[in-house]
C-alpha positions in Angstrom: 117.9 25.5 13.1 120.6 23.2 14.5 121.5 20.3 12.3 120.3 17.9 15.0 117.3 16.1 13.4 114.8 16.8 16.2 111.9 15.5 14.1 109.7 14.1 16.8 106.0 13.5 16.3 104.1 16.5 15.0 100.7 17.2 16.8 97.9 16.3 14.5 95.1 18.8 13.6 97.1 21.8 14.6 95.3 25.0 13.5 97.1 27.1 10.9 97.6 29.9 13.5 100.3 27.9 15.2 103.9 27.3 14.1 106.0 24.3 14.5 108.9 24.4 17.0 111.6 21.8 17.0 112.4 20.2 20.4 115.7 21.0 22.0 118.3 18.2 21.9 117.7 17.1 25.5 113.9 17.1 25.1 114.1 15.2 21.8 116.5 12.5 23.2 114.4 12.1 26.3 111.3 11.6 24.1 113.2 8.9 22.2 114.2 7.2 25.5 110.6 7.4 26.8 109.3 5.8 23.6 111.7 2.9 24.4 110.4 2.6 28.0 112.4 5.1 30.0 110.6 5.9 33.2 108.0 3.1 32.9 109.7 -0.2 31.9 111.1 -0.9 35.4 114.7 -1.0 34.0 117.6 0.9 35.5 118.4 3.6 32.9 121.6 5.6 33.1 120.6 9.2 32.3 123.9 10.8 31.2 121.9 13.2 29.1 119.7 15.5 31.2 121.6 18.3 33.0 120.4 17.5 36.5 122.6 17.2 39.6 122.2 14.9 42.6 119.5 16.4 44.8 120.0 14.4 48.0 122.3 15.0 51.0 126.0 15.1 50.4 128.6 14.6 53.2 129.6 18.0 54.6 127.0 19.9 52.7 124.3 22.1 54.3 121.2 20.3 55.4 118.7 19.9 52.6 115.3 21.6 52.7 112.6 19.1 53.5 109.5 21.3 54.3 107.9 24.5 53.0 105.9 26.6 55.5 103.0 28.8 54.4 101.7 31.9 56.1 98.4 33.4 55.2 100.3 36.3 53.6 101.9 33.8 51.3 98.6 33.3 49.5 99.0 36.7 47.9 100.7 37.4 44.6 104.4 38.0 44.9 105.9 41.3 43.6 106.8 40.9 39.9 110.5 41.6 40.6 110.6 39.3 43.7 110.2 39.8 47.4 112.4 42.6 48.7 114.1 40.4 51.3 115.0 37.8 48.6 116.4 40.4 46.3 118.4 41.8 49.1 119.8 38.4 50.0 121.0 37.8 46.4 122.6 41.2 46.3 124.3 40.6 49.6 125.7 37.3 48.4 127.2 38.8 45.3 128.7 41.7 47.3 130.2 39.2 49.8 131.7 37.0 47.0 132.7 39.4 44.3 132.4 43.1 45.5 134.5 43.2 48.6 136.4 46.5 48.9 134.6 48.0 45.8 132.9 51.3 45.9 130.0 50.2 43.7 127.8 47.6 45.4 124.7 45.7 44.3 121.4 46.4 46.0 117.9 44.8 45.8 117.3 47.1 42.8 119.9 45.2 40.9 118.1 41.8 41.3 115.2 40.2 39.5 113.8 36.9 41.0 112.4 34.6 38.3 110.5 31.3 38.2 113.4 29.3 36.7 116.5 29.9 34.6 114.8 29.9 31.2 112.1 32.2 32.5 114.9 34.7 33.4 116.5 34.3 30.0 113.1 34.7 28.3 112.4 37.9 30.1 115.7 39.3 29.0 115.2 38.2 25.4 111.6 39.5 25.3 112.8 43.1 26.0 115.5 43.2 23.4 114.9 45.6 20.5 115.7 44.9 16.9 119.5 44.8 17.5 121.8 41.8 16.8 122.6 39.3 19.5 125.9 37.4 19.2 126.2 33.8 20.3 129.0 31.2 20.4 128.8 27.5 19.6 128.7 24.9 20.9 126.5 26.3 23.7 123.3 25.6 25.6 120.6 24.1 23.4 117.8 26.2 24.7 119.4 29.4 23.4 118.4 28.4 19.9 114.7 28.4 20.6 115.0 31.4 22.8 116.7 33.5 20.1 114.3 32.3 17.4 111.0 32.8 19.2 111.3 35.5 21.9 111.8 39.2 21.3 112.8 41.2 18.3 116.5 40.6 18.2 118.4 39.1 15.3 120.8 36.2 16.2 124.3 36.3 14.8 127.1 33.7 15.2 130.5 34.7 16.4 132.8 32.4 14.6 136.5 33.1 15.2 139.1 30.5 16.3 140.7 33.2 18.5 137.8 32.8 20.8 139.4 29.6 22.0 142.7 31.4 22.9 142.4 33.1 26.3 144.9 35.7 25.3 143.1 36.7 22.1 139.4 36.0 22.8 138.6 39.6 24.0 140.1 41.1 20.9 138.1 38.7 18.8 134.9 39.6 20.7 135.5 43.3 20.2 136.1 42.9 16.5 132.9 40.8 16.1 131.0 43.5 17.9 132.3 46.2 15.6 132.1 44.2 12.4 128.6 42.8 13.0 127.1 45.7 15.0 126.2 43.4 17.9 124.0 45.0 20.6 124.2 42.0 22.9 126.3 38.8 23.4 125.0 35.7 25.2 127.4 33.0 26.5 127.4 30.3 29.2 130.4 30.4 31.5 131.2 27.7 32.6 130.2 26.4 29.2 127.4 23.9 28.6 128.3 21.4 26.9 132.1 21.5 26.9 132.9 22.5 30.5 135.2 25.2 29.5 135.7 28.0 32.0 136.9 31.5 30.9 140.0 32.5 32.9 139.8 35.5 35.3 141.9 37.6 33.0 139.8 36.6 30.0 136.5 37.3 31.8 137.8 40.7 33.1 138.7 41.6 29.5 135.3 40.5 28.2 133.6 42.7 30.8 135.9 45.6 29.8 134.9 45.1 26.1 131.2 45.4 27.1 131.9 48.5 29.1 133.9 50.2 26.3 131.5 49.3 23.5 128.2 49.6 25.3 127.3 46.1 24.1 125.3 44.1 26.7 127.2 41.0 27.9 124.7 38.3 29.2 126.5 35.7 31.3 124.7 32.4 32.0 126.5 31.3 35.2 124.3 28.4 36.3 127.4 26.2 36.8 129.5 28.7 38.7 129.9 26.4 41.7 131.3 23.6 39.5 134.8 24.9 38.9 137.4 22.4 40.0 140.7 24.2 40.0 139.8 27.2 42.3 138.5 27.8 45.8 135.6 30.1 44.8 132.9 30.3 42.2 133.4 32.2 39.0 131.4 35.3 38.0 131.7 38.3 35.7 130.2 40.3 38.6 133.7 40.5 40.0 134.9 42.6 37.1 132.1 45.1 36.9 133.2 48.6 37.8 129.9 50.3 38.2 126.9 48.0 38.9 124.5 50.5 37.4 126.6 51.5 34.4 128.4 48.5 33.1 126.1 46.6 30.7 126.7 43.2 32.3 123.9 40.8 33.2 124.4 37.7 35.3 122.0 34.8 35.3 122.1 32.1 38.1 119.7 30.3 40.5 119.2 27.3 42.7 118.8 24.8 39.9 122.4 23.6 39.5 124.6 25.5 42.0 122.4 24.7 45.0 121.0 21.4 43.6 117.3 22.3 43.8 116.1 22.0 40.1 112.6 21.3 41.2 112.3 24.7 42.9 112.5 26.6 39.6 113.9 29.7 41.3 116.5 31.8 39.6 117.7 35.4 39.5 119.2 38.0 37.2 121.7 40.6 38.5 122.1 43.7 36.3 122.0 47.5 36.3 118.9 48.7 38.1 117.4 50.4 35.0 117.5 47.0 33.2 115.9 45.2 36.2 113.1 47.8 36.2 112.5 47.2 32.5 112.5 43.5 32.8 110.2 43.5 35.8 107.6 45.2 33.7 107.5 42.2 31.3 106.8 39.8 34.1 103.2 40.9 33.9 102.8 39.0 30.7 105.7 36.4 31.0 105.0 34.2 34.0 104.2 36.7 36.7 106.0 36.7 40.0 107.9 33.8 41.6 106.2 31.7 44.3 106.0 33.8 47.4 106.5 31.1 50.1 109.4 29.6 48.2 111.2 32.9 48.1 111.0 33.2 51.9 112.0 29.6 52.4 115.2 29.8 50.4 116.6 32.8 52.3 118.9 30.6 54.5 120.4 29.1 51.4 121.6 32.5 50.2 123.5 33.2 53.3 127.2 33.6 52.1 128.5 31.0 54.6 125.9 28.4 53.6 126.3 29.1 49.9 130.1 28.8 50.1 129.8 25.5 52.0 127.6 24.1 49.4 130.0 25.2 46.7 133.0 23.7 48.5 131.3 20.3 48.8 130.2 20.4 45.2 133.7 21.1 43.9 135.1 18.1 45.9 132.3 15.7 45.1 132.0 16.5 41.4 135.7 16.7 40.8 135.9 13.0 41.9 133.0 12.1 39.7 134.6 13.9 36.7 137.7 11.7 37.2 135.7 8.5 37.4 133.7 9.4 34.2 136.8 10.4 32.3 138.3 7.0 33.2 135.3 5.1 32.1 135.0 7.0 28.8 138.7 6.3 28.1 138.1 2.6 28.7 135.4 2.7 26.0 137.7 4.5 23.6 136.0 7.9 23.9 138.5 10.7 24.1 138.1 13.8 26.4 141.0 16.2 25.8 141.6 18.4 27.6 139.7 17.5 30.8 137.5 20.6 31.4 137.7 22.9 34.4 134.0 23.0 35.1 130.3 21.9 34.9 129.3 18.3 35.3 129.6 17.4 31.6 132.3 15.8 29.5 132.5 16.5 25.8 133.5 13.2 24.3 135.1 12.5 20.9 133.7 9.3 19.4 135.9 9.2 16.4 138.1 6.3 17.8 135.1 4.0 18.3 134.2 1.1 15.9 132.0 1.7 12.9 128.4 2.4 13.9 129.4 3.8 17.3 131.7 6.5 16.0 129.1 9.1 15.0 126.8 10.9 17.5 123.6 9.6 16.0 124.9 6.1 15.7 126.1 6.1 19.3 122.7 7.5 20.5 120.8 4.7 18.9 123.1 2.0 20.3 123.3 3.7 23.7 119.5 3.8 24.0 119.4 0.1 23.3 121.5 -0.3 26.5 119.2 2.0 28.5 121.8 4.8 28.4 121.0 8.4 27.5 123.5 11.0 26.2 123.1 14.0 24.0 124.6 14.2 20.4 127.0 17.0 19.7 124.9 18.4 16.9 122.3 19.5 19.4 124.7 22.2 20.6 125.5 23.5 17.1 123.2 26.5 17.6 121.9 27.9 14.4 118.8 30.0 15.2 117.0 31.2 12.0 119.7 29.6 9.9 122.1 32.3 11.0 125.3 30.4 10.1 126.5 28.1 7.3 125.6 24.5 7.7 129.2 23.3 7.7 130.2 25.4 10.7 130.3 23.8 14.1 129.3 20.3 13.0 130.0 18.0 16.0 129.0 14.8 14.3 131.5 12.8 16.4 130.9 14.3 19.8 128.5 13.5 22.6 127.8 15.3 25.8 127.9 13.0 28.9 126.5 14.2 32.2 127.9 13.0 35.5 125.2 14.9 37.4 123.3 11.9 38.6 124.5 9.4 41.3 127.6 7.5 40.3 126.0 4.0 40.8 123.5 4.8 38.1 126.2 6.0 35.7 128.5 3.1 36.5 125.8 0.6 35.6 125.3 2.3 32.3 129.0 2.2 31.5 129.1 -1.5 32.3 126.3 -2.1 29.7 128.0 0.1 27.1 131.3 -1.7 27.6 129.7 -5.1 27.2 127.9 -4.0 24.0 131.1 -2.6 22.5 132.9 -5.9 23.2 130.1 -8.1 21.8 
């Protein structure tokens, strides 16, 4: 387990057949905030913790969906792998963005539609055999529970400082695969929580390592639109040579990149034989994705519409990143370097006064000011105690989200600044 003390209330009278499962960092912190009145005390909280974007209209962005139409046919079950037209639309989007001029093209057979991002990840994990899955840290908190509870795989950390060097990370990955016998590797790119984005050259080299070793590379690309120093989204799909041979899986969806978290609609793009396998587990893991919603979102997947949304997001969130970095600096929280992507900043608290300069201390004091942020320890993934407790200890870091509207965040910073000066 991660070293984050997610020791929330334990259900009483739980039968012996059940096991305890620690909350993820975000869920635990939100539970603490709720116990202090968040969502029911009438106060204006600043939620810098939850990874949720603005969901309303943005200037220049495509019009937001406001209605959902049902036909009588939509009362039927949806196919387990998704409606054919939705799968075709996702494949066409990836081909338009990342496969122009390439002989190997994605088709509907390469796409699985899922009821949410974690549902897609769970279906992948459920079908893994007893092999070892490599993970990096810090990374998305939900990976810990996923790797502990779903499937037969054995989680293994990849701990090599060369992973932070774009010119050496692929070699470090290849050596870890060989030394540990890794069958799969799971990473988020752009990274949650740090905002790091792997360079094109680095990502191409990672895909090549997967191709050469036969190790499955699972890429969580849910923040692919939030990359601020380029004119297009980032994806490992660009560097796949043969879409049905290279063992590369790409996870994405409408949650972050299209700003529809409430739709719970995602997809997995992968070799068709993997999609066929994963579709079979949908029968016992969630079933098919809501049929009328799959039809309704087809216009959002048009390449021109998707690219316009991505353009507006890059501009809007680059401005918000700058504003948040400035406010964190005013508080004495260091962000260095400024990340290339996501809507998070990975802040170093070590320069703050005593009591504020540790993640757990900051959390308690921030909650007193109706401000929510996530302690760094929550991202110190350690499923099944698979790495030593002294590795990846981010006791002096917090993840701050600039996903919500800026007015909410600014009010929270004002309260934090006043408390620090008191």
